[in-house]
N, C-alpha and C positions, 0 to 999 in steps of 0.2 A: 873559322866559324863565321867571321863577319862578312866574308865573301859570299857566303850562301844566303845572306839576308835579302829578302825580296825576290828571290829566284824561285820560280815554280818548279816543284820536284816532279819530273816526268819519268823517273826510273825508280826501281825498287830500292828502298833504304836498307842499310846494313842491319838495322834492328829487325825489320820485317823478314829479311832473309834468315837471320838467326832464329827468330821465332818459328818459322816454317821448318828450319833444320831440326829444331827440337821435336816438332810434331812428327817429322819424317822418321827420325831415329826411334821415337816411341812407337810409331806404327810398325816399324820393322821388328822391334822387340816383341810386340804383341803377336805378330804373325809367326815369328820363330817359336815363341812359347806354345802357340796353337799347334804348330806342326809337331813339336816334340810331344805334346800331350796326345795327339793322334797316334803317333808311332808307339807310344807306351800302351795306349788302349788296344791297339791292333797287333800287339807283339806276338800273339798266338796264331795269327793268320798271316803267313809270309806273303801270300798273294796280295792281300790288302796293303801290306807295308810297301811292297814293290810298286803298287799302283799309286800310293801317296808320293813316293819318290818320283815317279814318272810325271805326275801332275805338277809337282813343285818345279821340276826341271823345265817343264813346258812353260810355266809362268815366267821363269827366269829368262828363257830364250825370247819370249814375247816382249819382256821388259827391255831387252837390248835393242829392240826395234826403235826405241826412242832416240837412239844415236842418229837414225836417218832424219828424225825431226830436227835435231840440232844442226845437222848438215844443211837442211832446208832453210833454217833461220840464217845461217851464214850466207847462203846463196842470195837470200832476199836483201840482206844488208849490203851486199856488194852490187845489187841491182843488175844481176845477170839475167834475171827473168822478171817479168812484170806480173806473172800470174801468182795466185795465192798458193804457192807451193807449201808454205809452212802450215796453212790452215788445212789443206788437203791431207798432208802427211799426219798432222795431229789428229784429224778425224779418223783416218785409217788405223793409226796406232791405237787410238782409244777403242775402236771397234774390236781389234784383235785382242787387246788386253781384257776388255769386258767379256769377250767370248771365252777366253781361257779361264777367267775367274768364274764365270757362270757354270762352265762344264765341270770345273773342279769342285765347286760348291754342290752342284747336283750329284756328283759321284760320292761326295762325303755324306750327304743326306741319305742317299740310297743305301750306302754301306752301313750307316748307323741303324737304319730301320731294319735292314736284313739281319744285323747282329742280334737285335731284339727277338726276331722270329726264330733265329737259329738257336739262341739260348733256350727258348721255350721248347723246341723240338729235342734238344739234348736232354732236358729234364724229363721229357716224356719217354726217352729211351731207357731211363732207369727204372721204369715201372713195368710190372708184369700186367698182362691183360686183365686178370681178375682184380687188380688194384684199380685199373681204369674203370671197370664195371662198378666197383664199390664207390668211387668218386661220383659216378653218374647217378647211382641210386641215392646217394646223400644229397646231391644237387637237386634231384627231382622232388625231394621231400621239402624243399625250401620254396618260399614264394618268389624268389628271384630266378626261378628256372627259365622263364621266358627270355630273360636278359642274357643268360649265360649258355643258352642252348646251342647257339652257333659256335661258341668257343669249344664246347665239349664235342660237337660234331666234327670240328676240324681235327681235334686230337684223335678221335676214333678213326677217322679216315686214314690218318698217318699210321696209326697202329695196325690197321688192316693191311695197308700197302706194305708196311714193314714185314708183317708175318707172311704175306704172299710172296714177297721177294725172297725172303730167306728159305721158304719152302721150295720155290722153283730151283734155286741154286744149291739146296741141301746144306745151308749154312746154319750153325747153332746160334742161340741167342747171344753168345759172346761177340759175334760180329756186330759192330755198331753201324746199323743202317743210317742213323742220324749223322754219323761222322762221314759215311760214304756220300750222302747227299751234300753235306757241308763242303767237302772237298770239291765236288763238281760245281757247286754254287760259287765258291770262291774263284775257281778257274774261269767260269763263265763271266763273272763280274769283272775280272781282270781283262778278259778279251773284249768285253763290251765297251769299257771306258778307256782302253788303250787305242786311242784314235789315230795318232800319227799324223802324217802329212795329208792324208785323205780328208781330215776334218777341215783343213783350210781350202781344199778344192770345193767341198760342199758349201763352205762359207761364201766363196766367190759366186757359186751358182745361185745361192739364195739371194745374194746382194743384187745381182743383175735381174733375177726374176722378180724380186719384190719391187724394184724401182721401175721395171718395165711395165708392171701392172698398174702402178700409180701414175705412170707417165712422167716421171721426174728424172729420167736418165740425163737429159740435157738441162735440167733446171738446177736451181741452187740447192745444194745439199743441206746447208745451214742458213739461218736467217741473220741479218745484221742485228747488232745489239738493240736498236731502237725500233725494230720492226714490230708491227702490231697485228699481223695477219696470221697469227698462230692457229686460229680456229679453222679456217679453210684447209690449212696444211695438215692439221691433225685429223680433220674430217676425212681426207683422202687416205692418209696413211693409216689412220685408226680403223677404217672399215676393212681395208685389205688385211691388216694384222689380225683383226677379230676373225675374219674368215680363215686365215692361216692357222691360228691357234685352235679354233674350233674343229677344223678338219683334222689336225694332228691328234687332238684328243679323241675324235670319233674313230680314227684309224687304230689308236692304241686300245680303245674300248672294244672294238670288234676283235682285235687280236687277243685281248684278254678273255673274251667270251669263248673263242676257239680253244685257247689253252685250258680254260676251266672245263670245257666240255671234254677235252682229251683226258684231263686228270680224272674227271668223273667216270670215264670209261674204265680206267685202270682200277678205280675204287670199286666199280661194279663187279669186275672180275675177282677182285680181292674179297668182296663180300660173298660171292658165290663159293669161293674156296673156304671161307670161314664157316659157312653154313653146312658144309659137309661134316657128318658126325666123326669121320676118321680123317687121317692125314692123306687119304688118297685124292687124286685129282677130281674136280667136280664133274659130274656126269653131264653130258651134252643133251640128254633126252630124258624123258620121264618126268621127274619132278623139277626140272630146271625152271619152268615157268612159275611154279609156286615159290621157288627161292627168289626169283626176280622181284616179286612183290614184297619181300621182307625188307625191313629197315636195317640201317647200319647198327642200331641198338641191339636188335636181335642177333646180328652177325657177330658183334664183339662179345656178347654173352655166350653165344655158341662156341666161339673160338676159345674163350676163357675156360669153358668146360672141357673142350678138347685138349687144351694145353695142360690142364691139370691131370689128365690121364696118361701123359707121356712122361717117361722117366727122363729126368734132366741129366745131361752129360756132365762128367767131372771136368775140371780145367784141362787136364792132359788129353782126355778124349776129345774135347771140343777143339783144342789146338790141332790135334792130329786130323780131325775131319776138315777143318778150315784149310790146313796145308794140303790135304789131298784134293780139295776142290780147286785151290789155286793152281796146283800142278796140272789138273785136268783142263782147266781153262787155258793155260799156256800151251798145252799139247794140242788143243783144238784150233789154235791159230794157224792159218795156212802159211806155207813157206813158198809163196809164188814170187813175190818181188817186194821190196821195201814199201812201195806205194800201196800194195794190196793188203798190208798188215794192219791197217787202221782199225778194221772191225771184221770179225768173222761173219757178221750179218751181211755186209756188202759182198764178201766172197761167196756166200751161199746164194745170194741173189743172182750172181753172175754164173753160177754153176747149178742150175735147177735140176739137172739130170744126175747129180751125184747120188749113188745108191744109199739107202738108209742104213744098210749094214756096215757102211764105212764110217758112220757117225758114232760118236761115243754116246753112252746113255745120257750124259749130261746135256749134249747137244740136242738129242731127241726131246728131253724134258723141257728145255728152254724153248724149242721151236713149237711145241704143242701148247705151251702155257702162255707165252708172252708174244712170240713172233706172229701168232695167228690173230692177235688183237688188232683190230682196225681202228686207227685214230685219224681224225680229220686234219692232220698236218702232213706236209710233204716230207720234210726231213729236218733233222736237228740243225744242219748248217743253214738252211733257208730261214728257219725261225730265228736263229742267232743273228743273221745278217739283217733281217727286218727289224728286230728289236734294237740292234745297234744303230740303224738309221733313225729310228724313232727317238732314241735317247740323244743322238747327235743333233738332230734338227731341233729337238726340244731345248737342249742347252744353248744352241745358237739363237733360238727365239728370244731368250732372255736378253742377249746382247743387242739384238735389233730393237727390242722394246726400250731398253735403257738408253740407247744412243740415237735412235731415229724417230721414236714415237713419243716417249715420255717427255723429252725437253720441249715439245711443242703442244703438249696437252694442257688445255685451260682447266685449272683446278680451282676456279673461283667459287663454284657452286657445288652442292652435294651431288647433283645429277651428273655433272661432268666428272667428278671424282669417282662415282660409281661406274661410269662408262670406262674410265681408265683401268679400274680394278677388274672389270669384266673382261677386258682385253687380255690381261695377263693371267687371270684365274685358271683357264684351261691348262696352261703350261705348268702351273703350280700343282694342279690335280694330277697331271701325268707324273710329275716328279715324286710327290709325296704318297699318292694312293696307288696309281697303276704300275709305275716302274718296279717297285719292290715286289708287288704281287706277280708281275710278268716274269721277273727273274726267278722268283721262287717256284712258280708253276713250271717254267721251262726246265729248271734244274731237277725238280721232282720227276717230271716225265722222262727226261733224258737219262736220269740215273736208274730208272726202272724199266723203261721200254727201249728196245734196241740198244742194250748195254754193250759198250766196248769191252771185249774180253780182256784186252791188255790192261785197260784201266782197272777193271774189277780185280784181276789177278794181282796187280800192283798194290791195290788197297789191302787185299787179303794178306799179301806178303808183309806189308808194314804192320798190320795188326798182329800177326804171328810173331814177328821179330820183337815188337814192343812187349808182348806178353812174356816171351822168353827172357827178355831183359828184366822185366819186373819180377818174375818168379826167381830168377837167379839172384837178384839183389835181395829179395826178402829172405831167401834160403841162406845166403851167406851171412846176413846180419843176424838172423835168429840163431844160426850155428855159433857165431862168435859170442852172442849174448849167453848162450847155454854154457860155453866153456868158461866165460868170465863172470858168470852169475850176475848178468846185467839184463836189461830189457831195452827194446828200441826207444822207450821213452827217455832213456838216459841221454839220447842224442840232444834232447832239449837243453840240458845243462851244458853240453859242449858247444851248442850253437848260440844260445841266448844268455846274456848276463843275468845275474840274480835279481837285478833291479827292474827287470822287464817282466810283465805278465806273460808267461809262456803259453797259457791257455787261451790267450786273446786271439780271436780269429783274424785280427788285423796285424798279427805278428809276421813279418816277412824277413827272410834271411837271404844272403847272397848265394847264388847257385854254386860259385866256386868254393865258398865255405862249406856248403853242404857236401860237395864232392870230397873235400878233405876229411870231413867227419865220417863219411861213408867208408873212406879208405882206412880210417882208424878202427872202424867196426867190421873190418874184414872183407869189404867189397870194393873193387876198383871198377869205375865206369868212365867211359870216354865222354868228352864234352858233347860230341854229336849224339850219342845215345841218351845223355842226360836231357838235352834239349828236346829230342824226339819224345822221350818219356813224359816230360812236362806238358808238351802239346797234346799228346795222346790221352793223358789222364785228365785233361782240362784243369790242371793245377793253376790257381790264380797267381798272377805275376804282377810285379810293379817294376818295370825296367828290367834289370838283371837280377831282381830279387824274386823269390818264390814264397808261397804261403807255407809256413811251418806246419800248420794244422792239417792242410791238405796232404802234405808229404807223409806225415806220421800216420794219417788215416789209412794209407796203403798197408803199412805194417800191422796196424790193429786189425784190419779186415782179414788179412791173410794169416795172422798168427792165432786168432781166436775163431775157430769154426763156429757156425751158428748152432745154438742149443735148440732144444725142442720148443722152447717158448718163443724163439726167434724165427720159427719156421711156420709157414702157413699150412692149413689143412690140405692144400693141394700139392704139398711137397715142393713148394717154391721158396727157397731161402731168400729172405729179404735183406740179408747182410753179407752175402757172398757173391754179389754180382761183379763180374769181371769185365771191364772195358766195354761198356755198352754205349 
């Protein structure tokens, strides 16, 4: 201790290393807890879970690049090179790390915003069209109608497209259009944020392009600690970055306008179908121009009246119809080569001389109702690639702002602070406002227009399978309860101790325990079917636990048919909706 007196300390002390070690461990614990929370929240979306795993692995790989920095430090200590290898490696590693982190944060923000919109659409799928009309009439009678008009208009458009899609393919209301769109949206989101090695190629291209424009390729990347020329450096980099972020937001805005226009064209055709008094296809002449001037409010009211005159199919009849549609879709797939099986639309474009007599009635129906619609987009793949480039460049823009622009920004006055915020604001708007809407619009258009027959047939097969699993489970449990003079509610006592409020909506039980109790009540279900049923029925989950109230509601709905008081005047049962 006495030997250290009077000696200036030029290295890190043990206490400072220990303090930073505590901070690093705490930071790692917080990140791990955040990842676990995300995985639990996204448990019902396997594609989102896989994307979170992909992003965390990418961050871990980029973190290992720091080993190169340590090698550069050892090289400098041995004085093998006189250049600033350590500083260059440190700056490169920081750029990679911030880029990975910014793209991961951007993906998480977009996923969370999409989940909110998807939950809203799932709730809309549970309503009949006349219930939507009742909500609109009630909202119009209130003084807040001007503020909620756009919200109701969005719901009406979704309902019209849903009805038009099911009419074209001959699908009953049991088919969940919202679930169909959600599956395509999750797949699209996974593809958009699954960057891979191509992201780093774009990073390098942006790096050299950015500093070529600023004229700093041969200049100093960073400034010495006591340098005071931050204002000129920020002025050159700041102007280039503002042009970059503004141009990117302008491109995203134009793309969003095109996708919104495309979706409005689909809504227009759905509106024409809804205004037809019967379930026949809309006429192409005569009163078509009069229907064009009608509003979506008239269209949803007309469709509600038309839907009320149609006899609703029973569960078994609806399942049979869906199964028949799925088989016809699979039969319509060409057997030319594995590369041509991606879509029967591409096959028909390559074979325009195929006689109509060789097409099934379903193919003719689809071609006359959807394929004839002209949209201002080239193809789904081109739109997906463009959107992926926008999201990738936008995510990398955060990294360049944080590592090359913000450190040299003078933030002494309010004006300079506002300039810095204005430089990053376009990127934030793309992430929070435009990106979720672009993904949503592209998923809606892709799931309705130029639908892949294989994808739709697979969705129908999954719906039919889950319905059969649910019907068999309910039938076995009810038969067991009749023999033993019990009821499905007795499963509460077998699953939850007496000390717990069984009617509480926050009561969750283990999925394995539920399977064991179902076995005691006469039904055996595999773990795969149990997980598929939980996801399909939108049962709330917490990790490996499921909501007891949501599970028992399946038995209550199937066991007690709707009475006359529970049925609307238009013969639409409000308590017997199956998998919508």
